[in-house]
TIZATOR-736796 format. One record per residue (C-alpha): residue number from 1; residue in three letters; x, y negated, z. Coordinates in nm, 2 decimals, decimal comma, padded with zeros to 4 digits. Each point is the difference from the previous one (the first is absolute). Layout:
{bami NUM 'ALA' {X Y Z}};
...
***
This chain:
{bami 1 'MET' {-00,36 -01,39 02,19}};
{bami 2 'ASN' {-00,37 -00,02 -00,10}};
{bami 3 'SER' {-00,32 00,01 00,20}};
{bami 4 'LEU' {-00,37 00,07 -00,05}};
{bami 5 'GLU' {-00,22 -00,19 00,24}};
{bami 6 'MET' {-00,36 00,09 00,09}};
{bami 7 'CYS' {-00,25 -00,24 00,14}};
{bami 8 'ALA' {00,25 -00,28 -00,06}};
{bami 9 'GLY' {-00,23 -00,28 00,12}};
{bami 10 'ALA' {00,15 -00,35 -00,02}};
{bami 11 'GLY' {00,36 00,13 -00,01}};
{bami 12 'GLY' {00,12 00,01 00,36}};
{bami 13 'GLN' {00,15 00,34 -00,03}};
{bami 14 'ALA' {00,10 -00,06 -00,36}};
{bami 15 'LEU' {00,21 -00,30 00,11}};
{bami 16 'GLY' {00,17 00,21 00,27}};
{bami 17 'LEU' {00,08 00,27 -00,25}};
{bami 18 'GLU' {00,13 -00,26 -00,25}};
{bami 19 'ARG' {00,24 -00,14 00,27}};
{bami 20 'ALA' {00,12 00,35 00,07}};
{bami 21 'GLY' {00,10 00,04 -00,36}};
{bami 22 'PHE' {-00,29 00,20 -00,15}};
{bami 23 'GLU' {-00,14 -00,08 -00,34}};
{bami 24 'HIS' {-00,37 00,04 -00,03}};
{bami 25 'ALA' {-00,09 00,25 -00,27}};
{bami 26 'VAL' {-00,37 -00,06 00,07}};
{bami 27 'LEU' {-00,22 -00,15 00,27}};
{bami 28 'VAL' {-00,36 00,14 00,04}};
{bami 29 'GLU' {-00,27 -00,23 00,14}};
{bami 30 'TRP' {-00,37 -00,02 -00,05}};
{bami 31 'GLU' {-00,08 -00,34 00,14}};
{bami 32 'ALA' {00,00 -00,25 -00,29}};
{bami 33 'ALA' {00,11 -00,30 00,21}};
{bami 34 'ALA' {00,30 00,19 00,14}};
{bami 35 'CYS' {00,10 00,12 -00,35}};
{bami 36 'ASN' {-00,01 -00,36 -00,12}};
{bami 37 'THR' {00,22 -00,10 00,30}};
{bami 38 'LEU' {00,25 00,27 -00,10}};
{bami 39 'ARG' {00,00 -00,11 -00,37}};
{bami 40 'TYR' {00,03 -00,37 00,09}};
{bami 41 'ASN' {00,30 00,04 00,22}};
{bami 42 'ARG' {00,18 00,27 -00,20}};
{bami 43 'PRO' {-00,12 00,00 -00,36}};
{bami 44 'HIS' {00,25 00,27 -00,09}};
{bami 45 'TRP' {-00,15 00,25 00,24}};
{bami 46 'ASN' {-00,21 00,29 -00,14}};
{bami 47 'VAL' {-00,33 -00,05 00,19}};
{bami 48 'HIS' {-00,26 00,28 -00,05}};
{bami 49 'GLU' {-00,34 -00,14 00,09}};
{bami 50 'GLY' {-00,22 00,29 00,08}};
{bami 51 'ASP' {-00,12 00,27 00,24}};
{bami 52 'LEU' {00,28 00,21 00,15}};
{bami 53 'THR' {-00,23 00,31 -00,03}};
{bami 54 'GLN' {00,01 -00,04 -00,38}};
{bami 55 'PHE' {00,37 -00,07 -00,03}};
{bami 56 'ASP' {00,21 00,26 -00,17}};
{bami 57 'ALA' {00,35 -00,02 00,14}};
{bami 58 'ARG' {00,16 00,29 -00,19}};
{bami 59 'ARG' {00,18 -00,23 -00,24}};
{bami 60 'PHE' {00,20 -00,13 00,29}};
{bami 61 'ARG' {00,13 00,34 00,10}};
{bami 62 'GLY' {00,35 -00,02 00,15}};
{bami 63 'ILE' {-00,03 -00,35 00,13}};
{bami 64 'GLU' {00,21 -00,09 00,30}};
{bami 65 'LEU' {-00,27 -00,13 00,24}};
{bami 66 'VAL' {-00,38 00,02 00,04}};
{bami 67 'ALA' {-00,12 -00,26 00,24}};
{bami 68 'GLY' {-00,33 -00,14 00,11}};
{bami 69 'GLY' {-00,23 -00,14 00,26}};
{bami 70 'VAL' {-00,31 00,21 -00,03}};
{bami 71 'PRO' {-00,32 -00,16 00,15}};
{bami 72 'CYS' {00,01 -00,03 00,38}};
{bami 73 'PRO' {-00,37 -00,02 00,10}};
{bami 74 'PRO' {-00,03 00,38 00,04}};
{bami 75 'PHE' {00,25 -00,02 00,28}};
{bami 76 'SER' {-00,04 -00,35 00,14}};
{bami 77 'LYS' {-00,13 -00,06 00,35}};
{bami 78 'ALA' {-00,20 -00,29 -00,14}};
{bami 79 'GLY' {-00,20 00,26 -00,20}};
{bami 80 'LYS' {-00,17 00,33 00,07}};
{bami 81 'GLN' {00,32 00,20 -00,04}};
{bami 82 'LEU' {-00,16 00,26 -00,23}};
{bami 83 'GLY' {00,33 00,11 -00,14}};
{bami 84 'ALA' {-00,04 00,26 -00,27}};
{bami 85 'ASP' {-00,38 -00,05 00,01}};
{bami 86 'ASP' {00,04 -00,36 -00,11}};
{bami 87 'GLU' {-00,06 -00,06 -00,37}};
{bami 88 'ARG' {00,30 -00,24 00,00}};
{bami 89 'ASP' {00,25 00,27 00,11}};
{bami 90 'LEU' {00,25 00,01 -00,28}};
{bami 91 'PHE' {00,27 00,22 00,16}};
{bami 92 'PRO' {-00,11 00,30 -00,21}};
{bami 93 'GLN' {00,05 -00,21 -00,32}};
{bami 94 'ALA' {00,34 -00,12 00,13}};
{bami 95 'LEU' {00,10 00,36 00,04}};
{bami 96 'ARG' {-00,12 00,09 -00,35}};
{bami 97 'VAL' {00,22 -00,28 -00,14}};
{bami 98 'VAL' {00,30 00,14 00,19}};
{bami 99 'ASP' {-00,07 00,34 -00,14}};
{bami 100 'GLU' {-00,03 -00,13 -00,35}};
{bami 101 'THR' {00,32 -00,21 00,02}};
{bami 102 'ARG' {00,22 00,20 00,24}};
{bami 103 'PRO' {00,20 -00,31 00,10}};
{bami 104 'LEU' {00,32 00,00 00,21}};
{bami 105 'ALA' {-00,18 -00,19 00,28}};
{bami 106 'VAL' {-00,35 -00,09 00,13}};
{bami 107 'MET' {-00,09 -00,30 00,21}};
{bami 108 'LEU' {-00,36 -00,05 00,12}};
{bami 109 'GLU' {-00,12 -00,26 00,25}};
{bami 110 'ASN' {-00,31 -00,04 00,21}};
{bami 111 'VAL' {-00,14 -00,13 00,32}};
{bami 112 'ARG' {00,10 00,11 00,35}};
{bami 113 'GLY' {-00,33 00,18 00,05}};
{bami 114 'LEU' {00,13 00,28 -00,22}};
{bami 115 'LEU' {00,23 00,11 00,29}};
{bami 116 'ASP' {-00,30 00,04 00,23}};
{bami 117 'PRO' {-00,03 00,36 00,14}};
{bami 118 'MET' {-00,33 00,05 -00,18}};
{bami 119 'PHE' {00,19 -00,02 -00,34}};
{bami 120 'ALA' {00,28 00,24 00,10}};
{bami 121 'PRO' {-00,15 00,28 -00,21}};
{bami 122 'TYR' {-00,03 -00,23 -00,29}};
{bami 123 'ARG' {00,36 -00,12 00,02}};
{bami 124 'LYS' {00,12 00,36 00,03}};
{bami 125 'LYS' {-00,20 00,09 -00,32}};
{bami 126 'ILE' {00,17 -00,28 -00,19}};
{bami 127 'SER' {00,34 00,10 00,13}};
{bami 128 'ASP' {-00,06 00,37 -00,08}};
{bami 129 'GLN' {-00,11 -00,09 -00,36}};
{bami 130 'LEU' {00,31 -00,20 -00,06}};
{bami 131 'ALA' {00,21 00,28 00,16}};
{bami 132 'ALA' {-00,15 00,24 -00,25}};
{bami 133 'LEU' {00,12 -00,23 -00,28}};
{bami 134 'GLY' {00,36 00,00 00,15}};
{bami 135 'TYR' {00,00 -00,32 00,21}};
{bami 136 'TRP' {00,12 -00,07 00,35}};
{bami 137 'THR' {-00,24 -00,24 00,17}};
{bami 138 'ASP' {-00,01 -00,23 00,30}};
{bami 139 'TRP' {-00,25 -00,25 00,14}};
{bami 140 'HIS' {00,12 -00,32 00,16}};
{bami 141 'LEU' {-00,17 -00,29 00,18}};
{bami 142 'PHE' {00,14 -00,35 -00,08}};
{bami 143 'ASN' {-00,09 -00,34 00,13}};
{bami 144 'ALA' {00,05 -00,27 -00,26}};
{bami 145 'ALA' {00,13 -00,23 00,27}};
{bami 146 'ASP' {00,31 00,22 00,03}};
{bami 147 'PHE' {00,09 -00,11 -00,35}};
{bami 148 'SER' {-00,02 -00,38 00,05}};
{bami 149 'VAL' {-00,37 -00,01 -00,10}};
{bami 150 'CYS' {-00,19 -00,25 00,22}};
{bami 151 'GLN' {-00,28 00,24 00,07}};
{bami 152 'LEU' {-00,10 00,28 00,23}};
{bami 153 'ARG' {-00,07 00,25 -00,28}};
{bami 154 'PRO' {00,05 00,37 00,07}};
{bami 155 'ARG' {00,02 00,22 -00,31}};
{bami 156 'VAL' {00,05 00,37 -00,05}};
{bami 157 'VAL' {00,23 00,11 -00,28}};
{bami 158 'LEU' {00,04 00,36 -00,13}};
{bami 159 'VAL' {00,32 00,07 -00,18}};
{bami 160 'GLY' {00,04 00,32 -00,20}};
{bami 161 'LEU' {00,34 00,09 -00,15}};
{bami 162 'ARG' {00,11 00,29 -00,21}};
{bami 163 'ALA' {00,16 00,25 00,23}};
{bami 164 'ASP' {00,35 -00,05 -00,13}};
{bami 165 'ILE' {-00,03 -00,38 00,04}};
{bami 166 'ALA' {-00,16 00,00 00,35}};
{bami 167 'PRO' {00,33 00,04 00,19}};
{bami 168 'PHE' {00,12 -00,34 -00,13}};
{bami 169 'PHE' {-00,31 -00,19 00,12}};
{bami 170 'HIS' {-00,02 -00,22 00,31}};
{bami 171 'TRP' {-00,29 -00,21 00,12}};
{bami 172 'PRO' {00,09 -00,37 00,00}};
{bami 173 'ALA' {00,10 -00,17 00,32}};
{bami 174 'PRO' {-00,18 -00,32 00,11}};
{bami 175 'ALA' {00,14 -00,32 -00,14}};
{bami 176 'LEU' {00,26 -00,18 00,21}};
{bami 177 'GLN' {-00,15 -00,35 -00,04}};
{bami 178 'PRO' {-00,32 -00,06 00,20}};
{bami 179 'GLN' {-00,33 -00,08 -00,16}};
{bami 180 'PRO' {-00,11 -00,37 00,00}};
{bami 181 'THR' {-00,29 -00,13 00,20}};
{bami 182 'VAL' {-00,32 -00,11 -00,18}};
{bami 183 'GLY' {00,07 -00,36 00,07}};
{bami 184 'HIS' {00,36 00,02 -00,14}};
{bami 185 'LEU' {-00,12 00,20 -00,30}};
{bami 186 'LEU' {-00,29 -00,22 -00,10}};
{bami 187 'GLY' {00,09 -00,34 00,13}};
{bami 188 'ASP' {00,10 -00,15 -00,34}};
{bami 189 'LEU' {-00,31 00,14 -00,16}};
{bami 190 'MET' {-00,23 -00,15 00,27}};
{bami 191 'ALA' {00,17 -00,34 -00,04}};
{bami 192 'ALA' {-00,02 00,01 -00,38}};
{bami 193 'ASN' {-00,28 -00,27 -00,01}};
{bami 194 'GLY' {00,15 -00,21 00,28}};
{bami 195 'TRP' {-00,20 00,15 00,29}};
{bami 196 'GLN' {00,11 -00,20 00,30}};
{bami 197 'GLY' {-00,06 00,29 00,24}};
{bami 198 'ALA' {00,22 00,25 -00,20}};
{bami 199 'HIS' {00,31 -00,04 00,23}};
{bami 200 'ALA' {-00,20 00,06 00,32}};
{bami 201 'TRP' {-00,18 00,29 -00,15}};
{bami 202 'SER' {00,32 00,16 -00,12}};
{bami 203 'ARG' {00,15 -00,02 00,35}};
{bami 204 'ALA' {-00,31 00,15 00,16}};
{bami 205 'ALA' {-00,03 00,29 -00,25}};
{bami 206 'ASN' {00,30 00,17 00,15}};
{bami 207 'THR' {-00,06 00,37 -00,05}};
{bami 208 'ILE' {-00,05 00,23 -00,30}};
{bami 209 'ALA' {-00,33 00,05 -00,17}};
{bami 210 'PRO' {-00,25 00,28 00,06}};
{bami 211 'THR' {-00,07 00,24 -00,29}};
{bami 212 'LEU' {-00,15 -00,16 -00,30}};
{bami 213 'VAL' {-00,32 00,18 -00,10}};
{bami 214 'GLY' {-00,07 00,00 -00,37}};
{bami 215 'GLY' {-00,34 00,16 00,00}};
{bami 216 'SER' {-00,16 00,19 -00,29}};
{bami 217 'LYS' {-00,26 -00,06 -00,27}};
{bami 218 'LYS' {-00,26 00,16 00,23}};
{bami 219 'HIS' {00,10 -00,20 00,32}};
{bami 220 'GLY' {00,19 -00,31 00,09}};
{bami 221 'GLY' {00,05 -00,34 -00,16}};
{bami 222 'PRO' {00,24 -00,29 00,01}};
{bami 223 'ASP' {00,05 00,01 00,38}};
{bami 224 'LEU' {00,28 00,13 00,22}};
{bami 225 'GLY' {-00,18 00,30 00,13}};
{bami 226 'PRO' {-00,25 00,11 00,27}};
{bami 227 'THR' {-00,05 -00,17 00,33}};
{bami 228 'ARG' {00,31 00,13 00,18}};
{bami 229 'ALA' {00,22 -00,10 -00,29}};
{bami 230 'ARG' {-00,15 -00,35 -00,01}};
{bami 231 'ALA' {00,05 -00,04 00,37}};
{bami 232 'ALA' {00,37 00,08 -00,05}};
{bami 233 'TRP' {00,03 -00,26 -00,27}};
{bami 234 'ALA' {-00,18 -00,25 00,22}};
{bami 235 'ALA' {00,27 00,05 00,26}};
{bami 236 'LEU' {00,24 -00,12 -00,27}};
{bami 237 'GLY' {-00,21 -00,30 -00,07}};
{bami 238 'VAL' {-00,15 00,14 -00,32}};
{bami 239 'ASN' {-00,36 00,00 -00,09}};
{bami 240 'GLY' {-00,05 00,35 -00,15}};
{bami 241 'SER' {-00,36 -00,02 -00,09}};
{bami 242 'SER' {00,08 -00,09 -00,36}};
{bami 243 'LEU' {00,29 -00,10 -00,23}};
{bami 244 'ALA' {00,08 -00,35 -00,12}};
{bami 245 'GLU' {00,06 -00,11 -00,36}};
{bami 246 'GLU' {00,29 -00,22 00,10}};
{bami 247 'ALA' {00,20 -00,12 00,30}};
{bami 248 'PRO' {-00,16 -00,24 00,26}};
{bami 249 'ALA' {-00,04 -00,36 -00,09}};
{bami 250 'ALA' {00,21 -00,27 00,18}};
{bami 251 'ASP' {-00,28 -00,09 00,24}};
{bami 252 'PHE' {-00,12 00,36 00,06}};
{bami 253 'MET' {-00,12 00,08 00,36}};
{bami 254 'GLY' {-00,05 00,34 00,15}};
{bami 255 'MET' {00,13 00,35 -00,09}};
{bami 256 'PRO' {00,12 00,03 -00,36}};
{bami 257 'ARG' {-00,08 00,29 -00,23}};
{bami 258 'LEU' {00,25 00,20 -00,20}};
{bami 259 'THR' {00,02 -00,02 -00,37}};
{bami 260 'VAL' {00,06 00,31 -00,23}};
{bami 261 'ARG' {00,36 -00,12 -00,04}};
{bami 262 'MET' {00,05 -00,02 00,37}};
{bami 263 'CYS' {-00,14 00,36 00,04}};
{bami 264 'ALA' {00,23 00,12 -00,28}};
{bami 265 'ARG' {00,30 -00,14 00,18}};
{bami 266 'VAL' {-00,11 00,17 00,33}};
{bami 267 'GLN' {-00,02 00,33 -00,21}};
{bami 268 'GLY' {00,36 -00,05 -00,12}};
{bami 269 'PHE' {-00,07 -00,10 -00,36}};
{bami 270 'PRO' {00,23 -00,26 -00,16}};
{bami 271 'ASP' {-00,15 -00,34 -00,06}};
{bami 272 'ASP' {00,03 00,03 -00,38}};
{bami 273 'TRP' {-00,23 00,31 -00,01}};
{bami 274 'HIS' {-00,33 -00,13 -00,13}};
{bami 275 'PHE' {-00,33 00,18 00,08}};
{bami 276 'VAL' {-00,25 -00,01 -00,28}};
{bami 277 'GLY' {-00,37 -00,05 00,08}};
{bami 278 'LYS' {-00,22 -00,21 00,23}};
{bami 279 'LYS' {00,05 -00,02 00,37}};
{bami 280 'THR' {-00,17 00,32 00,10}};
{bami 281 'PRO' {00,16 00,24 -00,25}};
{bami 282 'ALA' {00,33 -00,17 00,04}};
{bami 283 'TYR' {00,00 00,03 00,38}};
{bami 284 'ARG' {-00,11 00,36 -00,03}};
{bami 285 'GLN' {00,30 00,07 -00,21}};
{bami 286 'VAL' {00,22 -00,15 00,27}};
{bami 287 'GLY' {-00,16 00,16 00,29}};
{bami 288 'ASN' {00,01 00,35 -00,14}};
{bami 289 'ALA' {00,36 -00,02 -00,11}};
{bami 290 'PHE' {00,30 00,20 00,13}};
{bami 291 'PRO' {00,25 -00,27 00,12}};
{bami 292 'PRO' {00,28 -00,02 -00,26}};
{bami 293 'PRO' {00,28 00,00 00,26}};
{bami 294 'VAL' {-00,11 00,33 00,15}};
{bami 295 'ALA' {-00,05 00,16 -00,34}};
{bami 296 'HIS' {00,35 -00,12 -00,09}};
{bami 297 'ALA' {00,15 00,14 00,31}};
{bami 298 'VAL' {-00,14 00,35 -00,05}};
{bami 299 'SER' {00,05 00,02 -00,38}};
{bami 300 'ALA' {00,36 -00,12 00,03}};
{bami 301 'GLN' {00,07 00,30 00,23}};
{bami 302 'ILE' {-00,16 00,23 -00,26}};
{bami 303 'ALA' {00,21 -00,15 -00,27}};
{bami 304 'LEU' {00,32 00,05 00,21}};
{bami 305 'ALA' {-00,10 00,36 00,06}};
{bami 306 'ILE' {-00,05 00,07 -00,37}};
{bami 307 'GLU' {00,33 -00,18 -00,08}};
{bami 308 'ALA' {00,19 00,19 00,27}};
{bami 309 'HIS' {-00,13 00,33 -00,13}};
{bami 310 'ALA' {00,10 -00,08 -00,35}};
{bami 311 'SER' {00,35 -00,10 00,12}};
{bami 312 'ALA' {00,04 00,32 00,20}};
{bami 313 'LYS' {-00,11 00,20 -00,30}};
{bami 314 'LEU' {00,26 -00,17 -00,22}};
{bami 315 'MET' {00,27 00,07 00,26}};
{bami 316 'LYS' {-00,09 00,37 00,02}};
{bami 317 'CYS' {00,03 00,02 -00,38}};
{bami 318 'ALA' {00,34 -00,17 00,01}};
{bami 319 'GLN' {00,12 00,23 00,27}};
{bami 320 'ARG' {-00,11 00,31 -00,19}};
{bami 321 'ALA' {00,17 -00,13 -00,31}};
{bami 322 'TRP' {00,32 -00,06 00,19}};
{bami 323 'ALA' {-00,02 00,35 00,16}};
{bami 324 'GLU' {-00,02 00,15 -00,35}};
{bami 325 'VAL' {00,31 -00,19 -00,10}};
{bami 326 'LEU' {00,19 00,13 00,30}};
{bami 327 'ALA' {-00,13 00,36 -00,05}};
{bami 328 'ASN' {00,13 00,00 -00,36}};
{bami 329 'ASP' {00,33 -00,15 00,11}};
{bami 330 'VAL' {-00,02 -00,29 -00,23}};
{bami 331 'SER' {00,18 -00,32 00,08}};
{bami 332 'PRO' {-00,21 -00,31 00,06}};
{bami 333 'ARG' {00,16 -00,17 -00,29}};
{bami 334 'GLY' {-00,08 00,29 -00,23}};
{bami 335 'ALA' {-00,36 00,01 00,13}};
{bami 336 'LEU' {-00,05 -00,36 -00,08}};
{bami 337 'LYS' {00,14 00,06 -00,35}};
***
């Protein structure tokens, strides 16, 4: 099965789709640093660097899945929540791509704020537009921590499925294995340069992380978020005012800072996934990503639904053929001949 991904970023969702068995026909992303990250890690991926509003998707008509994480600032509680009035709202463009490609399935993720009552008319408009194209839709709130991600990261996912495939779809259940604590997850990275306090820090950082905040070009830098987020990190023994270039030195004293690699592990990226660019653009790629384990969990269920529908369709064809054999009073051996 093939996928078209919009606003691909640094590849969090793309990794999840890959693990679920989807081949990427194209990944659309306009940030140069993120595109370079995608190309560096997967040279064979077809990365389209450019504005989604200018992207013509018609040549991908009939693709199995259209997915994407359209910009979240229009709906984020950290912003003004302007919704459709925000120039960064790309839901209309996502719906245009769906209309041009008519995939079997649609998967769009965003921030929890999109489920606020004030956006109920907006959600209904999106669902109605997809219904007019023949898709069943449902919105679901996930917490990344339920899928073994060491982070309190709520995300909203919209799944749309062609009406005949929808009965085979089920939302993923939480993972059976619990998420690790920050100390357990990052202890080895904190001790990479021989920091003598790494073991004590690891024991004290005994809960999951707060939500990583990636920021945007307009706002935010290489820090772990606003005052409240930094206070939550401080409770874990982490200085969230900025990011470090490397792990603490052997004689370091005080609260350590996280590196981009540490943040990426908190977000659920594998350690061999390299982020291209200096610290600020690299961290922004990490902080804005859809955790790969969550993307995998949802897209795997979409893949199962598509496969189950295909199997059921083949079974019906076989049953009809056998019914014709019986109706014509032809023996099975003769029918096979």
